[in-house]
N, C-alpha and C positions, 0 to 999 in steps of 0.2 A: 504494500500500500504506500509506503513512504517513497519507494522508487517511482511509483506512478505519479505522486504529487510533485516530486522533484522534476520529473520529466515534463509535466504540464507547466510548471512554473518556468522552467528553463525555456521551453518552447514558446510560451506566451510572452515572456519578458524580452525576447530578442527583438530589436527594432526591425520593423518590416521596411523593405525598400519602397520608397515612394515612387509611384508611377510617374514616368517622365511625361510632362505635358506635351501635347502635340503642338508643334510650332506651326502657327498659321501665318507667319510673316511672309509676305510676297513683295520683294523689293520692286520699286518702280524702275523701269528701264531708264538708263541714262540717255537724256535727249542728245541728238546729234547737233542740234541747233541751239544756240544760247537763247534763253527765255528773255522776252522783252517786257520790262515792267511797264505799268500804266503811267501815263503822264499826270493823271489826277485821280482822286477818289471818285469824282463824277464819272470819269471814263470807266473805272472799274465797276461802279454800281450799274451803269447802263449796260455794260458787258454781261454782268450777272443777270440782269433782267432779260436781256436778249437770250441768254442761254436758258433761263428758266422758261421763257415762252416756247423755245424750241423743245425743251424737255417735256413740257406739258403736251406738246403735239406729238411726242413719241421719239424724239431724237435722243441719242446717247452722247453726252457732252464730256470731253476730256480737255485738260489744259493744253495739250500739245496739238490739238486740232485747230484748224483755221489758218489764216494767213500768217499770223505771228504767234509763236508759242508763248504762252503766258507763264509767269512764275507761280501760279496757284490754280486751284480748281474753283469753279463757281461756288461750291459749298464753303470754301474758305472765306469768301466775301460775306456769305450769309452768316457764318459763324461769328465774323467780326462785328456785324451789325447786331446780332443776337447778344453778344457779349456787352456791347455798349448799352443795350436796353436792360440787361440783367443787372448791370452795375449802376443803373439810373443816370447814365451820361446823356442818354436821349430818352424822350418820353413817347407815349403812344401817338400824339399828334405828329411827331417826327416820322414815325413808322408809317402812318397813314399817307403822309405826303410822299415819302420815298416810294411806297408801293403804288400809289395812284399815278404819279408821273413816270415811275419806272415802267409800269405796264403800258404806258403810252409811248415809251422811249423818247420822252421830251423833258425839257427843263422848264420850271416855272419862270415866267418873265416878270421882273420887278416893275417894268414899265406899264404893265396892264393892271388896272385898279383891282380887279378881282383875284389877282395872283400875287399881290404884295405879301400877304401873310404867309402864303405857301412858299414864296421865295425866301423869306426870312428863316422859316423852319428848315427848308432844304439846305440853305447855306450853313446853318448851325449843325445839322446832322452830318453833312459832308466834311465840315471842318474837324469834327471829332473823329470821323472815320478816317480822314487823311492821316491823323496822328498815329492811329493804330496800324494802318496799312503801311505807312512809311517805316515803322519800327520792324515790321515783318519783311520788308524788302519788296513788297508788292507794288508800291507806288514810289516814284522817284522823289 
C-alpha cells in the first residue's frame, strides 16, 4: 500500500510539460516599393473613407494596392480615430462630421454659411488626428 501511495505521489507531483502554443504569426511580405506617407491627415481620412466605401461594395483592400503603396492599412486610420474618441480628444459631433463628409468624399467649406460649424469640427478632428498619425509615420 505504501508503495502504491509513493508511486501516485511521485507520478502526480512531477511537472507536466506545457503544450506549446500554436504560433499563428504570419509575417507580412516585405514590399518591393517604398511606402508613400500621406501629405495630411485629411488625405489619409479621405483615403480611409474611399477604401471603406469600396469594402462595403465587396472589395478587399490592402495597403500595398493602388497607385502608391501606403504605410498603413485603412483599419489603422480607423483605429487612430477610435483611439482619439476613447481618450475624449474628439467628441461625437466630430465623428458625425468626419463620417458625413467622408462618405461624400468632400471637405466642408468655411465659406458656405451652412458648413461653418462643420468646418470648425472637421479642422479640430483632423488637427488631433494629424498629431497621432505623424507620430506613427503615416503622415508627413
